[in-house]
DSSP file (Angstrom, degrees, kcal/mol; ACC not computed):
  #  RESIDUE AA STRUCTURE BP1 BP2  ACC     N-H-->O    O-->H-N    N-H-->O    O-->H-N    TCO  KAPPA ALPHA  PHI   PSI    X-CA   Y-CA   Z-CA
    1    1 A M              0   0    0      0, 0.0     2,-0.3     0, 0.0     0, 0.0   0.000 360.0 360.0 360.0 129.1  109.7   31.6  123.5
    2    2 A K        -     0   0    0      1,-0.1     2,-0.0     0, 0.0     0, 0.0  -0.559 360.0-122.5 -77.4 134.7  106.1   32.6  123.3
    3    3 A G        -     0   0    0     -2,-0.3     2,-0.2     1,-0.1    -1,-0.1  -0.285  24.4-107.5 -74.2 160.9  104.7   32.7  119.7
    4    4 A R        -     0   0    0     -2,-0.0     2,-0.5     1,-0.0    -1,-0.1  -0.559  23.6-126.5 -84.9 151.5  103.1   35.7  118.2
    5    5 A K        -     0   0    0     -2,-0.2     2,-0.4     0, 0.0    -1,-0.0  -0.879  25.0-159.3 -96.5 127.9   99.5   36.0  117.5
    6    6 A H        -     0   0    0     -2,-0.5     0, 0.0     4,-0.0     0, 0.0  -0.877  14.3-126.7-107.6 139.7   98.6   36.8  113.9
    7    7 A S     >  -     0   0    0     -2,-0.4     4,-2.4     1,-0.1     5,-0.2  -0.417  30.7-107.6 -74.8 159.3   95.4   38.4  112.9
    8    8 A P  H  > S+     0   0    0      0, 0.0     4,-2.4     0, 0.0     5,-0.2   0.865 121.7  54.2 -56.2 -35.4   93.4   36.6  110.1
    9    9 A E  H  > S+     0   0    0      2,-0.2     4,-2.3     1,-0.2     5,-0.2   0.907 108.2  48.5 -65.9 -40.8   94.4   39.4  107.7
   10   10 A Q  H  > S+     0   0    0      2,-0.2     4,-2.6     1,-0.2    -1,-0.2   0.896 110.8  51.4 -65.0 -39.4   98.1   39.0  108.5
   11   11 A I  H  X S+     0   0    0     -4,-2.4     4,-2.5     2,-0.2    -2,-0.2   0.936 110.1  48.2 -62.9 -46.7   97.8   35.2  108.0
   12   12 A I  H  X S+     0   0    0     -4,-2.4     4,-2.0     1,-0.2    -1,-0.2   0.912 112.3  49.8 -60.1 -42.6   96.1   35.7  104.6
   13   13 A R  H  X S+     0   0    0     -4,-2.3     4,-2.2     1,-0.2    -1,-0.2   0.910 111.7  47.8 -63.5 -42.8   98.8   38.2  103.6
   14   14 A K  H  X S+     0   0    0     -4,-2.6     4,-2.4     1,-0.2    -1,-0.2   0.865 109.3  53.6 -68.5 -34.5  101.6   35.8  104.6
   15   15 A L  H  X S+     0   0    0     -4,-2.5     4,-2.2     2,-0.2    -1,-0.2   0.894 108.8  49.4 -65.5 -38.7   99.9   32.9  102.8
   16   16 A R  H  X S+     0   0    0     -4,-2.0     4,-2.0     2,-0.2    -2,-0.2   0.922 111.9  48.4 -63.5 -43.5   99.8   35.0   99.6
   17   17 A E  H  X S+     0   0    0     -4,-2.2     4,-2.5     1,-0.2    -2,-0.2   0.886 109.5  53.2 -64.3 -37.6  103.5   35.9  100.1
   18   18 A A  H  X S+     0   0    0     -4,-2.4     4,-2.7     1,-0.2    -1,-0.2   0.900 107.2  51.7 -63.3 -40.4  104.3   32.2  100.7
   19   19 A D  H  X S+     0   0    0     -4,-2.2     4,-2.0     2,-0.2    -1,-0.2   0.897 110.1  49.2 -62.7 -39.9  102.6   31.3   97.4
   20   20 A Q  H  X S+     0   0    0     -4,-2.0     4,-1.1     2,-0.2    -2,-0.2   0.926 112.6  46.8 -64.8 -44.3  104.7   33.9   95.6
   21   21 A L  H  <>S+     0   0    0     -4,-2.5     5,-1.8     1,-0.2     3,-0.4   0.896 112.5  49.7 -65.8 -39.6  107.9   32.6   97.1
   22   22 A A  H ><5S+     0   0    0     -4,-2.7     3,-1.5     1,-0.2    -1,-0.2   0.863 106.7  56.4 -66.2 -34.9  107.0   29.0   96.3
   23   23 A G  H 3<5S+     0   0    0     -4,-2.0    -1,-0.2     1,-0.3    -2,-0.2   0.759 100.0  59.4 -66.5 -24.7  106.2   30.1   92.7
   24   24 A Q  T 3<5S-     0   0    0     -4,-1.1    -1,-0.3    -3,-0.4    -2,-0.2   0.448 127.9 -98.8 -83.2  -0.1  109.7   31.4   92.5
   25   25 A G  T < 5S+     0   0    0     -3,-1.5    -3,-0.2     1,-0.3     2,-0.2   0.533  73.8 143.9  99.9   6.7  111.0   27.9   93.2
   26   26 A Q      < -     0   0    0     -5,-1.8    -1,-0.3     1,-0.1     2,-0.1  -0.521  47.3-121.1 -79.0 147.9  111.8   28.1   96.9
   27   27 A D     >  -     0   0    0     -2,-0.2     4,-2.2     1,-0.1     5,-0.2  -0.321  29.8 -98.9 -82.7 172.4  111.1   25.1   99.1
   28   28 A V  H  > S+     0   0    0      1,-0.2     4,-2.7     2,-0.2     5,-0.2   0.872 121.2  53.8 -61.4 -40.5  108.8   25.0  102.1
   29   29 A A  H  > S+     0   0    0      1,-0.2     4,-2.2     2,-0.2    -1,-0.2   0.912 110.8  45.9 -62.7 -42.7  111.6   25.4  104.6
   30   30 A A  H  > S+     0   0    0      2,-0.2     4,-2.3     1,-0.2    -1,-0.2   0.889 112.8  50.5 -67.7 -38.9  112.9   28.5  102.9
   31   31 A V  H  X S+     0   0    0     -4,-2.2     4,-1.8     2,-0.2    -2,-0.2   0.938 111.3  47.8 -64.1 -46.6  109.4   30.0  102.5
   32   32 A A  H  X>S+     0   0    0     -4,-2.7     5,-2.4     1,-0.2     4,-0.6   0.900 112.1  49.9 -62.0 -41.0  108.7   29.4  106.2
   33   33 A K  H ><5S+     0   0    0     -4,-2.2     3,-0.7     1,-0.2    -1,-0.2   0.899 109.0  51.7 -64.7 -40.1  112.0   31.0  107.3
   34   34 A A  H 3<5S+     0   0    0     -4,-2.3    -1,-0.2     1,-0.2    -2,-0.2   0.846 113.1  45.0 -64.9 -33.3  111.4   34.0  105.1
   35   35 A L  H 3<5S-     0   0    0     -4,-1.8    -1,-0.2     2,-0.2    -2,-0.2   0.502 111.6-123.4 -87.5  -4.8  107.9   34.5  106.7
   36   36 A E  T <<5S+     0   0    0     -3,-0.7     2,-0.3    -4,-0.6    -3,-0.2   0.887  74.3 109.4  61.8  42.9  109.4   33.9  110.2
   37   37 A I  S   <S-     0   0    0     -5,-2.4    -1,-0.3    -6,-0.1    -2,-0.2  -0.900  71.9 -98.3-136.2 166.7  107.1   31.0  111.0
   38   38 A S     >  -     0   0    0     -2,-0.3     4,-2.0     1,-0.1     5,-0.1  -0.422  30.1-115.9 -82.5 163.1  107.6   27.3  111.3
   39   39 A E  H  > S+     0   0    0      1,-0.2     4,-2.4     2,-0.2     5,-0.2   0.888 117.2  55.0 -64.0 -38.3  106.8   24.8  108.6
   40   40 A A  H  > S+     0   0    0      1,-0.2     4,-2.6     2,-0.2    -1,-0.2   0.903 107.2  49.9 -62.3 -41.0  104.0   23.3  110.8
   41   41 A T  H  > S+     0   0    0      2,-0.2     4,-2.8     1,-0.2    -1,-0.2   0.909 109.2  52.1 -63.5 -41.8  102.4   26.7  111.2
   42   42 A L  H  X S+     0   0    0     -4,-2.0     4,-2.1     1,-0.2    -2,-0.2   0.924 112.1  45.2 -61.1 -44.7  102.5   27.3  107.4
   43   43 A H  H  X S+     0   0    0     -4,-2.4     4,-2.1     2,-0.2    -2,-0.2   0.902 113.2  50.4 -66.0 -40.7  100.8   23.9  106.8
   44   44 A R  H  X S+     0   0    0     -4,-2.6     4,-2.3     1,-0.2     5,-0.2   0.918 110.9  49.0 -63.9 -42.9   98.2   24.6  109.5
   45   45 A W  H  X S+     0   0    0     -4,-2.8     4,-3.6     1,-0.2     5,-0.3   0.897 109.2  52.7 -63.9 -39.8   97.4   28.0  108.1
   46   46 A R  H  X S+     0   0    0     -4,-2.1     4,-1.2    -5,-0.2    -1,-0.2   0.908 111.7  46.2 -62.7 -40.7   97.1   26.6  104.6
   47   47 A N  H  < S+     0   0    0     -4,-2.1    -1,-0.2     2,-0.2    -2,-0.2   0.897 122.0  36.5 -66.6 -39.3   94.6   24.0  105.8
   48   48 A Q  H  < S+     0   0    0     -4,-2.3    -2,-0.2    -5,-0.2    -3,-0.2   0.899 134.8  19.3 -82.7 -42.3   92.6   26.5  107.8
   49   49 A Y  H >< S+     0   0    0     -4,-3.6     3,-1.7    -5,-0.2    -3,-0.2   0.231  82.8 136.0-114.8  12.6   92.7   29.6  105.7
   50   50 A G  T 3< S+     0   0    0     -4,-1.2    -1,-0.1     1,-0.3    -3,-0.1   0.764  81.2  10.4 -32.2 -73.3   93.6   28.1  102.3
   51   51 A G  T 3  S+     0   0    0     -3,-0.1    -1,-0.3    -5,-0.1     2,-0.1   0.128  99.6 123.9-103.3  21.8   91.4   29.8   99.7
   52   52 A M    <   -     0   0    0     -3,-1.7     2,-0.2     4,-0.0    -3,-0.1  -0.425  51.2-139.7 -84.5 156.0   90.0   32.6  101.9
   53   53 A K     >  -     0   0    0     -2,-0.1     4,-2.0     1,-0.1     5,-0.2  -0.620  36.6-100.6 -98.6 168.8   90.0   36.3  101.4
   54   54 A A  H  > S+     0   0    0      1,-0.2     4,-2.1    -2,-0.2     5,-0.2   0.871 123.4  52.9 -60.4 -38.3   90.6   38.6  104.3
   55   55 A E  H  > S+     0   0    0      1,-0.2     4,-2.3     2,-0.2    -1,-0.2   0.893 108.0  51.2 -65.6 -38.9   86.9   39.4  104.7
   56   56 A D  H  > S+     0   0    0      1,-0.2     4,-2.4     2,-0.2    -1,-0.2   0.898 109.1  50.7 -64.0 -40.1   86.1   35.7  104.9
   57   57 A A  H  X S+     0   0    0     -4,-2.0     4,-2.2     2,-0.2    -2,-0.2   0.896 109.7  50.3 -65.9 -40.0   88.7   35.2  107.6
   58   58 A K  H  X S+     0   0    0     -4,-2.1     4,-2.3     1,-0.2    -2,-0.2   0.929 111.6  48.2 -61.5 -45.0   87.2   38.1  109.6
   59   59 A E  H  X S+     0   0    0     -4,-2.3     4,-2.6     1,-0.2    -2,-0.2   0.894 109.2  53.4 -63.8 -40.1   83.8   36.7  109.3
   60   60 A L  H  X S+     0   0    0     -4,-2.4     4,-2.1     1,-0.2    -1,-0.2   0.916 109.4  48.4 -60.2 -44.0   85.0   33.2  110.4
   61   61 A K  H  X S+     0   0    0     -4,-2.2     4,-2.1     1,-0.2    -2,-0.2   0.914 111.8  49.2 -64.0 -42.9   86.6   34.7  113.5
   62   62 A Q  H  X S+     0   0    0     -4,-2.3     4,-2.4     1,-0.2    -2,-0.2   0.898 110.7  50.7 -63.6 -40.7   83.4   36.6  114.4
   63   63 A L  H  X S+     0   0    0     -4,-2.6     4,-2.5     1,-0.2    -1,-0.2   0.880 108.7  51.7 -65.9 -37.3   81.3   33.4  113.9
   64   64 A R  H  X S+     0   0    0     -4,-2.1     4,-2.2     2,-0.2    -1,-0.2   0.915 110.2  48.4 -64.7 -42.2   83.6   31.5  116.2
   65   65 A V  H  X S+     0   0    0     -4,-2.1     4,-2.1     2,-0.2    -2,-0.2   0.928 113.4  47.3 -63.3 -44.6   83.4   34.1  118.9
   66   66 A E  H  X S+     0   0    0     -4,-2.4     4,-2.5     1,-0.2    -2,-0.2   0.894 109.9  53.6 -63.9 -39.6   79.6   34.1  118.6
   67   67 A N  H  X S+     0   0    0     -4,-2.5     4,-2.3     2,-0.2    -1,-0.2   0.900 107.9  50.1 -62.3 -41.4   79.5   30.3  118.6
   68   68 A Q  H  X S+     0   0    0     -4,-2.2     4,-2.1     2,-0.2    -1,-0.2   0.915 110.8  49.9 -61.9 -43.1   81.5   30.2  121.9
   69   69 A R  H  X S+     0   0    0     -4,-2.1     4,-1.9     1,-0.2    -2,-0.2   0.914 111.4  48.0 -62.5 -43.3   79.1   32.7  123.4
   70   70 A L  H  X S+     0   0    0     -4,-2.5     4,-2.3     1,-0.2    -1,-0.2   0.874 108.9  53.6 -66.8 -37.5   76.0   30.7  122.3
   71   71 A K  H  X S+     0   0    0     -4,-2.3     4,-2.4     2,-0.2    -1,-0.2   0.898 108.5  50.0 -63.8 -39.4   77.5   27.5  123.7
   72   72 A R  H  X S+     0   0    0     -4,-2.1     4,-2.6     2,-0.2    -2,-0.2   0.901 109.7  51.6 -64.0 -39.9   78.1   29.1  127.1
   73   73 A M  H  X S+     0   0    0     -4,-1.9     4,-2.2     2,-0.2    -2,-0.2   0.919 110.7  47.4 -63.0 -43.1   74.5   30.3  127.1
   74   74 A V  H  X S+     0   0    0     -4,-2.3     4,-2.3     2,-0.2    -2,-0.2   0.909 111.6  50.9 -65.2 -41.7   73.2   26.8  126.3
   75   75 A A  H  X S+     0   0    0     -4,-2.4     4,-1.9     2,-0.2    -2,-0.2   0.917 110.5  48.9 -62.8 -43.1   75.4   25.3  129.0
   76   76 A D  H  X S+     0   0    0     -4,-2.6     4,-2.2     1,-0.2    -1,-0.2   0.904 110.6  51.1 -62.2 -41.1   74.1   27.9  131.6
   77   77 A R  H  X S+     0   0    0     -4,-2.2     4,-2.4     1,-0.2    -2,-0.2   0.897 108.0  52.2 -63.8 -40.6   70.5   27.1  130.6
   78   78 A E  H  X S+     0   0    0     -4,-2.3     4,-2.3     2,-0.2    -1,-0.2   0.884 108.4  51.0 -63.5 -38.9   71.1   23.4  131.0
   79   79 A V  H  X S+     0   0    0     -4,-1.9     4,-2.3     2,-0.2    -1,-0.2   0.921 110.3  49.4 -63.9 -43.6   72.5   24.0  134.5
   80   80 A Q  H  X S+     0   0    0     -4,-2.2     4,-2.3     1,-0.2    -2,-0.2   0.907 110.6  50.0 -62.4 -41.6   69.4   26.0  135.4
   81   81 A I  H  X S+     0   0    0     -4,-2.4     4,-2.1     2,-0.2    -1,-0.2   0.917 110.5  49.6 -63.4 -43.4   67.1   23.3  134.1
   82   82 A E  H  X S+     0   0    0     -4,-2.3     4,-2.1     1,-0.2    -1,-0.2   0.894 110.0  51.0 -63.9 -39.9   68.9   20.6  136.1
   83   83 A M  H  X S+     0   0    0     -4,-2.3     4,-2.3     1,-0.2    -1,-0.2   0.920 109.6  50.3 -63.5 -42.5   68.6   22.8  139.2
   84   84 A L  H  X S+     0   0    0     -4,-2.3     4,-2.4     1,-0.2    -2,-0.2   0.870 108.5  52.9 -64.2 -36.5   64.9   23.2  138.7
   85   85 A R  H  X S+     0   0    0     -4,-2.1     4,-1.8     2,-0.2    -1,-0.2   0.915 109.7  48.3 -64.0 -42.9   64.5   19.4  138.2
   86   86 A E  H  X>S+     0   0    0     -4,-2.1     4,-1.1     1,-0.2     5,-1.0   0.906 112.7  47.8 -64.5 -41.2   66.2   18.8  141.5
   87   87 A V  H  <5S+     0   0    0     -4,-2.3     3,-0.3     1,-0.2    -1,-0.2   0.896 109.9  53.5 -65.7 -39.2   64.1   21.4  143.3
   88   88 A A  H  <5S+     0   0    0     -4,-2.4    -1,-0.2     1,-0.2    -2,-0.2   0.834 107.5  50.0 -66.5 -33.1   60.9   19.9  141.8
   89   89 A T  H  <5S-     0   0    0     -4,-1.8    -1,-0.2    -5,-0.1    -2,-0.2   0.730 101.9-135.4 -78.5 -20.6   61.8   16.4  143.0
   90   90 A G  T  <5 +     0   0    0     -4,-1.1     2,-0.6    -3,-0.3    -3,-0.2   0.713  60.2 134.3  76.6  20.9   62.4   17.7  146.6
   91   91 A K      <       0   0    0     -5,-1.0    -1,-0.1     1,-0.2    -4,-0.1  -0.368 360.0 360.0 -98.6  52.8   65.6   15.7  147.0
   92   92 A W              0   0    0     -2,-0.6    -1,-0.2    -5,-0.1    -5,-0.1   0.327 360.0 360.0-129.2 360.0   67.7   18.4  148.5
């Protein structure tokens, strides 16, 4: 079964709800079941989005997308530089 994709805002909301349920005395397994996620997902989300607000999570996602774009640009530039070096040496 393919898992669902949650937006950062949904993750933050579910983490808040998990904190409320845990505060009521429920264990991690019951909290995860109530949120319809696995325990591993709950722990991963806490590590990744622990003390964030929804705006922070949005900004983090935007920065990751921009970082990927910039890495592709640098990789393309490196390929162009390497091609120019080969052409300059005349070994083709």
